[in-house]
C-alpha positions as CSV (number, residue, x, y, z in Angstrom):
1,M,-8.9,-27.9,-19.8
2,L,-8.3,-29.9,-16.6
3,A,-4.5,-30.0,-17.1
4,T,-4.6,-26.2,-17.6
5,S,-6.5,-25.7,-14.4
6,V,-4.1,-28.0,-12.5
7,Q,-1.1,-26.2,-13.9
8,W,-2.7,-22.8,-12.9
9,M,-3.4,-24.1,-9.4
10,A,0.2,-25.3,-9.1
11,L,1.5,-22.0,-10.3
12,M,-0.6,-20.0,-7.8
13,A,0.6,-22.3,-5.0
14,V,4.2,-21.7,-5.9
15,A,3.6,-17.9,-6.2
16,L,2.0,-17.8,-2.8
17,Q,4.8,-19.8,-1.3
18,Q,7.3,-17.4,-2.8
19,V,5.4,-14.5,-1.2
20,R,5.5,-16.2,2.1
21,L,9.2,-17.0,1.9
22,R,10.3,-13.6,0.5
23,L,8.4,-11.7,3.2
24,G,9.2,-13.9,6.1
25,L,5.7,-13.2,7.3
26,G,4.5,-16.8,6.8
27,C,0.8,-17.1,6.7
28,A,0.4,-13.8,8.6
29,L,-0.3,-11.9,5.3
30,L,-3.0,-14.3,4.4
31,Q,-4.4,-14.1,7.9
32,L,-4.5,-10.4,7.5
33,G,-6.8,-11.0,4.6
34,L,-4.4,-9.7,2.0
35,G,-5.1,-12.7,-0.2
36,S,-8.8,-12.0,-0.2
37,L,-8.9,-8.2,-0.3
38,P,-10.2,-6.5,-3.4
39,A,-7.6,-4.3,-5.1
40,V,-9.6,-1.2,-4.4
41,A,-12.7,-1.2,-2.2
42,Q,-15.1,1.1,-3.9
43,T,-17.0,3.2,-1.4
44,S,-19.9,5.6,-1.5
45,L,-17.9,8.2,0.3
46,G,-17.9,10.5,-2.7
47,A,-21.4,9.7,-3.8
48,P,-24.2,12.1,-2.8
49,D,-25.2,11.5,0.8
50,P,-29.0,11.2,0.9
51,S,-29.1,13.0,4.2
52,N,-26.8,15.8,2.9
53,P,-26.6,16.0,-0.9
54,H,-24.2,18.9,-0.8
55,R,-21.5,17.2,1.2
56,S,-18.2,17.3,-0.8
57,V,-15.6,14.6,-1.0
58,T,-13.1,16.7,1.0
59,E,-15.7,17.1,3.8
60,Q,-15.7,13.3,4.2
61,R,-12.0,12.9,4.9
62,P,-11.1,11.0,8.1
63,A,-9.7,13.1,10.9
64,D,-6.4,11.2,10.8
65,L,-5.9,11.4,7.1
66,V,-2.4,12.6,6.0
67,L,-2.3,13.9,2.5
68,L,0.7,12.8,0.5
69,R,-0.2,14.3,-2.9
70,E,-2.8,16.8,-4.2
71,W,-3.2,17.9,-7.8
72,T,-5.8,19.6,-10.0
73,T,-6.9,18.8,-13.6
74,M,-9.7,20.1,-15.8
75,E,-11.9,17.4,-14.1
76,G,-11.3,18.8,-10.6
77,N,-9.2,18.1,-7.5
78,F,-7.5,14.8,-6.8
79,A,-5.6,13.6,-3.7
80,I,-3.8,10.6,-2.3
81,G,-3.5,10.2,1.5
82,V,-3.2,7.5,4.2
83,H,-4.8,6.9,7.5
84,N,-5.5,4.2,10.1
85,V,-2.1,2.7,10.6
86,K,-2.3,-0.6,12.5
87,P,0.6,-2.8,13.7
88,D,0.3,-6.6,13.1
89,P,0.0,-8.3,16.5
90,R,1.7,-11.4,15.1
91,D,4.7,-9.6,13.5
92,S,6.2,-6.5,15.0
93,S,7.7,-5.4,11.7
94,A,4.5,-5.5,9.8
95,R,1.8,-2.7,9.5
96,T,-1.4,-2.1,7.5
97,I,-2.5,1.3,6.3
98,V,-5.5,2.5,4.4
99,V,-4.7,4.4,1.2
100,W,-7.2,7.1,0.4
101,V,-7.5,7.9,-3.4
102,E,-9.7,10.9,-3.8
103,A,-11.2,12.0,-7.2
104,P,-13.7,14.9,-7.8
105,S,-16.7,12.6,-7.5
106,D,-15.6,9.6,-5.4
107,V,-13.1,8.0,-3.1
108,K,-11.5,4.6,-3.4
109,L,-9.8,2.9,-0.5
110,A,-7.1,0.2,-0.5
111,V,-5.5,-1.6,2.4
112,D,-1.7,-2.0,2.0
113,T,0.6,-4.2,4.1
114,L,4.1,-2.9,4.8
115,R,7.2,-4.5,6.2
116,C,9.3,-2.2,8.2
117,S,12.4,-4.3,9.0
118,P,15.8,-2.9,7.9
119,E,16.6,-6.3,6.3
120,A,13.6,-6.4,3.9
121,P,11.5,-3.2,3.8
122,M,8.6,-3.5,1.4
123,R,5.1,-2.5,0.4
124,L,2.4,-5.0,-0.7
125,T,-0.5,-3.5,-2.6
126,R,-3.1,-4.7,-5.0
127,K,-3.9,-3.3,-8.5
128,G,-7.0,-4.9,-9.9
129,R,-6.6,-8.6,-9.0
130,D,-2.8,-8.5,-9.1
131,L,-0.6,-8.5,-6.0
132,W,2.3,-6.1,-6.3
133,I,5.4,-6.8,-4.1
134,K,7.6,-3.7,-3.9
135,E,11.0,-4.1,-2.2
136,L,12.1,-0.7,-1.0
137,N,15.4,0.9,0.0
138,P,14.7,3.5,2.7
139,G,17.7,6.0,2.8
140,G,18.3,5.4,-0.9
141,V,17.6,7.4,-4.0
142,I,14.0,8.8,-4.3
143,T,12.6,9.4,-7.8
144,E,9.1,10.1,-9.1
145,A,8.8,6.4,-9.8
146,N,9.2,5.3,-6.2
147,R,8.3,8.5,-4.2
148,L,4.7,7.4,-3.4
149,D,5.8,3.9,-2.3
150,H,8.3,5.5,0.1
151,Q,5.8,8.1,1.4
152,I,3.3,5.3,2.2
153,W,6.1,3.2,3.8
154,W,7.3,6.1,6.0
155,A,3.7,6.9,7.1
156,A,3.1,3.3,8.1
157,C,6.4,2.4,9.6
158,F,7.3,5.8,11.3
159,P,4.0,7.7,11.5
160,E,5.7,10.7,13.0
161,Q,7.3,11.2,9.5
162,A,4.0,10.9,7.6
163,G,3.7,13.6,5.0
164,Q,7.5,14.3,4.8
165,D,9.4,14.1,1.6
166,P,11.3,10.8,1.8
167,A,14.2,12.3,-0.1
168,T,14.9,14.4,3.0
169,L,14.8,11.4,5.3
170,Q,18.0,9.6,4.2
171,A,20.1,10.5,7.3
172,L,17.2,9.5,9.6
173,A,16.9,6.1,7.7
174,R,20.5,5.4,8.2
175,K,20.3,6.4,11.9
176,L,17.3,3.9,12.2
177,G,19.5,1.1,10.8
178,Y,18.5,1.2,7.1
179,S,21.6,0.9,4.8
180,G,20.3,2.8,1.8
181,Q,22.1,0.2,-0.3
182,L,19.3,-2.3,-0.9
183,R,18.1,-3.1,-4.4
184,E,14.6,-1.8,-5.2
185,Q,12.5,-4.1,-7.3
186,Q,8.9,-5.2,-7.8
187,Q,7.1,-8.3,-8.6
188,V,3.6,-8.7,-9.9
189,L,1.7,-11.9,-9.0
190,P,-1.4,-12.1,-11.2
191,G,-4.6,-12.8,-9.5
192,S,-7.1,-15.4,-10.6
193,P,-9.9,-14.4,-12.9
194,R,-13.4,-15.1,-11.6
């Protein structure tokens, strides 16, 4: 059991070193708290408000929320949006943004970190305990598989483009120095079970 724990610790150390090297952000991501953030911070924003039990989820939206997607199912209305973009004071190419995932009865929040540099644009997000590193190609092909990643990236890196369809921003991306020729890929770094 001890050997397994030591191997696991060594594997995690290598994985974190790869993240730091690939992102070029050094320890900045860990200082941002990315290593310790829960994948999705459950909130009571959608729960009944004791002072106003009739307040709906949509009435609780932040003023600066930009909706990226809305859809309806038999369960009710759903939405994904972003708000609260913040630059990283230690790295001018890094930003954080709050991703708002709204369901009929609740809201879940996640804090994503994005890198805006033309050399290595990417989105870091958490799903469960896993860290997802998504290398993006602004100005490249947009599909349903990568559209949300690009919408979040544009909202964080160029807030004036928030809410725009990234497929229509190819010319702007090239004007801003993005080649549109980068290879998109993603890595999943498993988190530790507690």
